[in-house]
C-alpha positions as CSV (number, residue, x, y, z in Angstrom):
1,M,141.8,238.7,-10.0
2,T,139.0,236.3,-10.0
3,I,138.9,232.6,-9.2
4,A,138.5,231.7,-12.8
5,S,141.6,233.8,-13.8
6,I,143.5,232.1,-11.1
7,L,142.5,228.7,-12.2
8,G,143.1,229.6,-15.8
9,A,146.7,230.6,-14.9
10,I,147.3,227.3,-13.1
11,V,146.0,225.3,-16.0
12,I,148.0,227.3,-18.5
13,G,151.0,227.1,-16.3
14,A,150.6,223.2,-15.8
15,V,150.5,222.9,-19.7
16,I,153.4,225.1,-20.6
17,G,155.5,223.7,-17.7
18,A,154.7,220.2,-18.8
19,L,155.6,221.0,-22.5
20,G,158.9,222.6,-21.2
21,R,159.7,219.6,-19.1
22,L,158.8,217.2,-22.0
23,L,160.9,219.0,-24.5
24,L,163.9,219.2,-22.1
25,P,166.1,216.0,-22.6
26,G,167.1,213.9,-19.6
27,R,165.5,213.6,-16.3
28,Q,164.4,216.5,-14.1
29,P,164.2,215.9,-10.4
30,I,161.4,218.6,-9.7
31,G,157.9,217.7,-8.6
32,W,154.6,218.6,-10.6
33,I,153.9,221.6,-8.3
34,L,157.4,223.2,-9.1
35,T,156.6,222.4,-12.8
36,I,153.5,224.3,-12.7
37,V,155.1,227.3,-10.9
38,V,157.8,227.4,-13.6
39,G,155.1,227.1,-16.2
40,I,153.0,230.1,-14.9
41,V,156.2,232.3,-14.5
42,A,157.2,231.2,-18.1
43,A,153.7,232.1,-19.3
44,L,153.7,235.5,-17.7
45,I,157.4,236.4,-18.8
46,G,156.6,235.1,-22.4
47,T,153.4,237.1,-22.6
48,A,155.3,240.3,-21.5
49,I,158.1,239.8,-23.9
50,A,155.6,239.2,-26.7
51,Q,153.8,242.5,-25.9
52,V,157.1,244.4,-25.7
53,L,158.2,243.0,-29.1
54,G,154.7,244.1,-30.7
55,V,153.6,240.5,-31.3
56,A,150.0,241.0,-32.4
57,T,147.1,239.4,-30.2
58,T,144.8,237.3,-32.3
59,N,141.5,235.6,-31.7
60,G,143.0,232.2,-32.0
61,I,146.2,230.8,-30.7
62,D,149.1,233.2,-30.7
63,W,151.8,230.9,-31.8
64,I,154.8,233.2,-31.6
65,E,153.8,233.9,-27.9
66,L,153.3,230.2,-27.3
67,V,156.7,229.3,-28.5
68,M,158.2,232.0,-26.3
69,Q,156.5,230.7,-23.3
70,V,157.5,227.1,-23.9
71,V,161.2,228.1,-24.6
72,L,161.3,230.1,-21.4
73,A,159.7,227.0,-19.6
74,I,162.4,224.7,-21.0
75,V,164.9,227.2,-19.7
76,G,163.2,227.5,-16.3
77,V,162.8,223.8,-15.8
78,G,166.5,223.3,-16.7
79,L,167.6,226.0,-14.3
80,V,165.5,224.7,-11.3
81,A,166.5,221.1,-12.0
82,G,170.1,222.2,-12.1
83,L,169.8,224.0,-8.9
84,K,167.9,221.2,-7.2
85,R,170.7,218.7,-8.4
86,S,173.5,220.8,-7.0
87,R,171.9,221.0,-3.5
88,V,171.4,217.2,-3.3
């Protein structure tokens, strides 16, 4: 892994996590670092699921894969926020 790929994963994770958090109704009591972590995990899992399902990789934006990643981020942010609420 190079520095560029790590920075790319952080940026993509931030975008995916922010989209998931934006699309989830209500207030989520989690910070921006946790949002990025959820986004990175959602992006990795979404990519893996897309590859298993045989979604074709294109030169442009892979919309099906992106939707999977954002849906997983919504679920992840909801789970993390729910866990954080139950501990407080």
